[in-house]
C-alpha positions as CSV (number, residue, x, y, z in Angstrom):
1,M,83.5,86.8,83.2
2,G,79.8,87.5,84.3
3,E,78.5,91.2,85.2
4,P,79.6,91.9,88.9
5,S,77.0,92.4,91.4
6,V,76.4,95.8,92.9
7,D,77.5,94.5,96.2
8,Q,80.8,93.4,94.8
9,V,81.5,96.6,93.2
10,L,80.6,98.5,96.3
11,T,83.1,96.3,98.3
12,V,85.7,96.9,95.9
13,L,85.0,100.8,95.9
14,R,85.0,100.6,99.7
15,R,88.5,99.1,99.7
16,V,89.9,101.5,97.2
17,Y,87.9,104.4,99.3
18,G,90.2,102.9,102.3
19,R,93.4,103.5,100.3
20,F,92.3,106.9,99.4
21,V,91.7,107.7,103.2
22,D,95.0,106.0,104.3
23,V,97.1,107.9,101.9
24,F,95.9,111.3,103.0
25,A,96.6,110.3,106.6
26,E,100.1,109.4,105.8
27,L,100.5,112.5,104.0
28,G,99.1,114.8,106.7
29,D,98.3,118.4,105.9
30,E,101.9,119.3,105.2
31,G,101.6,117.2,102.2
32,A,98.4,118.5,100.9
33,T,100.2,120.6,98.1
34,L,102.9,117.9,96.9
35,P,102.7,116.9,93.2
36,S,100.5,114.0,92.2
37,Y,101.2,111.8,89.1
38,D,99.4,114.2,86.9
39,D,102.0,117.2,86.3
40,D,99.2,119.8,86.7
41,W,97.6,118.9,89.9
42,S,98.6,118.6,93.4
43,V,97.4,115.8,95.5
44,A,94.8,117.8,96.9
45,Q,93.4,118.8,93.5
46,V,93.1,115.4,92.7
47,A,91.2,114.8,95.8
48,S,89.1,117.9,94.7
49,H,88.5,116.3,91.4
50,L,87.4,113.1,92.9
51,G,85.1,115.1,95.5
52,S,83.4,117.2,92.8
53,G,83.0,114.3,90.7
54,T,81.2,112.3,93.5
55,E,78.9,115.0,94.4
56,I,77.8,115.1,90.9
57,F,77.3,111.4,90.8
58,R,75.4,112.1,93.9
59,H,72.8,114.0,91.9
60,Y,72.4,111.2,89.4
61,L,72.2,108.3,92.3
62,E,69.2,110.5,93.6
63,A,67.6,110.7,90.1
64,G,67.9,107.1,89.7
65,V,66.2,106.3,92.9
66,N,63.3,108.6,92.4
67,G,62.8,107.9,88.9
68,G,63.4,111.6,87.9
69,P,65.2,112.9,84.9
70,A,68.9,113.0,84.9
71,P,70.4,116.2,86.3
72,S,71.2,118.9,83.8
73,D,75.1,119.5,83.0
74,E,74.3,123.1,84.3
75,I,75.0,121.8,87.9
76,N,78.6,121.0,86.9
77,T,80.2,124.5,86.6
78,P,78.9,125.7,90.0
79,I,80.0,122.4,91.8
80,W,83.7,122.7,90.2
81,D,83.7,126.2,90.9
82,A,82.8,125.6,94.7
83,W,85.5,122.8,95.0
84,N,88.2,124.9,93.1
85,A,87.7,127.5,95.9
86,K,88.5,125.4,98.7
87,Q,91.8,125.3,100.4
88,P,94.0,122.4,99.6
89,T,93.4,120.8,103.2
90,E,89.7,121.5,102.9
91,Q,89.5,119.9,99.5
92,I,91.0,116.6,101.1
93,A,88.8,116.5,104.0
94,D,85.7,117.3,102.1
95,A,86.4,114.8,99.3
96,I,86.9,112.0,102.0
97,A,83.5,113.0,103.6
98,V,81.8,113.1,100.2
99,V,83.0,110.0,98.8
100,G,82.1,108.1,102.2
101,S,78.7,109.7,102.2
102,F,78.0,108.5,98.7
103,L,79.1,105.0,99.4
104,D,76.9,105.0,102.5
105,A,73.9,106.3,100.4
106,V,74.4,103.3,97.8
107,E,74.6,100.8,100.7
108,G,71.4,102.2,101.9
109,L,69.4,101.3,98.9
110,D,67.2,98.3,99.4
111,A,67.1,95.4,96.6
112,D,64.1,96.9,94.9
113,Q,65.6,100.2,94.7
114,R,68.7,98.8,93.3
115,N,67.0,96.6,90.7
116,R,64.6,99.6,89.4
117,W,67.7,102.0,89.2
118,R,68.2,103.6,85.9
119,A,69.6,107.0,84.8
120,D,70.7,108.4,81.5
121,M,74.1,109.2,81.3
122,F,76.6,110.2,78.5
123,G,73.8,109.2,76.0
124,T,73.1,105.7,77.3
125,E,70.9,104.3,80.0
126,Q,72.8,103.1,83.0
127,T,71.9,100.2,85.8
128,L,73.3,100.8,89.1
129,G,75.9,98.3,88.6
130,S,77.4,100.1,85.5
131,F,76.9,103.4,87.3
132,L,79.0,102.3,90.2
133,R,81.7,100.8,87.7
134,M,82.3,104.4,86.2
135,R,82.7,105.6,89.7
136,L,85.2,102.8,90.3
137,S,87.4,103.6,87.4
138,E,87.7,107.2,88.5
139,Q,88.3,106.3,92.1
140,T,90.9,103.7,91.3
141,L,93.0,105.5,88.9
142,H,93.0,108.8,90.8
143,T,93.6,107.2,94.1
144,W,96.9,105.7,92.2
145,D,97.7,109.2,91.2
146,V,98.0,110.1,94.9
147,T,99.5,106.7,96.4
148,V,102.3,106.9,93.7
149,A,103.4,110.2,95.0
150,V,104.1,108.4,98.3
151,D,105.2,105.2,96.8
152,P,106.7,105.1,93.3
153,S,106.1,101.2,93.4
154,S,102.4,101.8,94.0
155,T,99.8,99.6,91.9
156,L,96.3,99.6,91.3
157,E,94.2,97.6,93.8
158,E,94.1,94.1,92.2
159,E,90.4,93.4,92.0
160,A,89.5,97.0,91.2
161,A,91.9,96.8,88.1
162,G,90.3,93.6,87.1
163,L,86.7,95.3,87.1
164,V,88.0,98.4,85.3
165,A,89.6,96.1,82.9
166,E,86.2,94.6,81.9
167,N,85.2,98.2,80.4
168,L,88.6,98.9,78.6
169,G,87.2,98.3,75.1
170,S,85.0,101.5,75.2
171,V,87.9,103.4,76.7
172,V,90.3,102.2,74.3
173,Q,87.9,103.3,71.2
174,W,87.9,107.1,72.4
175,A,91.3,107.4,74.3
176,G,93.4,105.7,71.8
177,R,95.3,107.7,69.0
178,P,95.6,106.6,65.6
179,T,99.0,105.4,64.2
180,E,100.3,105.6,60.6
181,R,100.4,102.2,60.0
182,P,98.3,99.0,61.1
183,R,99.6,97.0,64.0
184,S,98.0,93.8,65.8
185,V,99.0,93.0,69.1
186,E,97.9,90.0,71.5
187,V,97.5,91.2,75.0
188,R,98.0,88.4,77.8
189,T,97.3,89.8,81.1
190,S,97.7,88.4,84.8
191,R,96.1,88.9,88.1
192,P,93.4,88.1,86.7
193,E,94.3,86.4,83.5
194,R,92.9,87.7,80.3
195,A,93.4,87.1,76.5
196,L,92.8,90.0,74.3
197,H,93.5,91.6,71.0
198,L,94.5,95.1,70.3
199,D,94.4,96.6,66.8
200,L,96.1,99.9,66.0
201,G,96.1,101.9,62.7
202,P,95.0,105.2,61.0
203,S,91.3,104.7,61.7
204,G,91.8,104.4,65.4
205,V,92.2,101.7,68.1
206,S,90.1,98.7,69.1
207,L,90.2,96.0,71.7
208,S,88.6,92.6,71.1
209,P,89.0,89.0,72.8
210,S,92.1,87.3,71.6
211,L,92.2,86.2,68.0
212,D,95.0,83.8,68.8
213,D,96.9,85.5,66.0
214,T,100.4,83.8,66.1
215,S,101.7,86.6,63.7
216,A,100.7,89.5,65.8
217,A,102.8,91.1,68.3
218,E,102.7,90.3,71.9
219,L,102.3,92.3,75.2
220,V,102.3,90.4,78.5
221,L,101.7,92.1,81.7
222,P,99.6,92.2,85.1
223,T,96.1,93.4,84.4
224,E,96.7,96.4,86.4
225,A,99.6,97.7,84.3
226,F,97.3,97.3,81.0
227,V,94.8,99.4,82.8
228,R,97.5,102.0,83.5
229,L,98.8,101.9,79.9
230,V,95.3,102.5,78.4
231,Y,94.7,105.3,80.8
232,G,98.5,106.8,80.1
233,R,100.2,105.9,83.3
234,L,102.7,103.3,82.3
235,D,105.6,105.5,81.7
236,P,109.1,103.8,82.2
237,G,109.5,104.9,85.7
238,H,106.4,103.1,86.7
239,T,106.5,99.9,84.4
240,P,106.7,96.8,86.5
241,A,109.7,94.4,85.6
242,D,107.3,91.4,84.4
243,V,106.0,93.5,81.5
244,T,107.5,91.9,78.3
245,V,107.0,92.9,74.7
246,K,107.6,91.1,71.5
247,G,107.2,92.7,67.9
248,V,106.0,96.1,69.1
249,E,107.5,99.0,71.0
250,L,106.3,99.8,74.3
251,D,107.0,103.5,73.9
252,L,104.6,103.2,70.4
253,L,102.1,101.7,72.8
254,R,102.3,104.9,75.3
255,T,102.1,107.3,72.4
256,V,98.8,105.6,71.4
257,F,97.4,106.0,75.0
258,P,98.7,109.5,76.1
259,G,96.2,109.5,79.2
260,L,93.1,110.4,80.5
């Protein structure tokens, strides 16, 4: 699959943002303190996390547009403190506003600004497209943390899951826990279809294109469910009926990916 365009990522971000807005409209003010999927956060605290993260990303967006240095990590703590001090209903309303404003700002960039955009983040140089895909991962997974509190059968937005899945290789490497003995798993996903290979072992976890290894274990599931597995969100109560495994225990895979 080729690199998605900035417009494609923006379109999906807008759609996920729409789900975010809609679920909080459904919850209303009285639902602001309901527990989210994350045991430690209410739905308002999830909104606050997305709001503060988006505010920090807005500083990076401006630096990339202006060709200036990336903002210092010193900006993070005051932003987090300000968001944590808000009341639950403020956290929700302000998160909706700041995420919408961030998307407006990106959509307002002209073609030259988009092509020239660069910023150093987490030790690597990002293009505007890769930068937005980082935001898409956060927005997609944490929006689900809220929607599933309203509807236990909620799934990730399909196209968003497909885009997030394109970057799972790097996520698997640092999120996966080592296992005592090596295990090889051929992964087949649907909607969209992908063929992947998951290696588990004492030295860590890796994800690569399928090796067509007929001796390996097999995991078959929707792409959105595989994304949720890697991000620690595929517990037994939220596992689709069409997930099948052969030669490996799903509970083992859950322990390999405890959550982000």
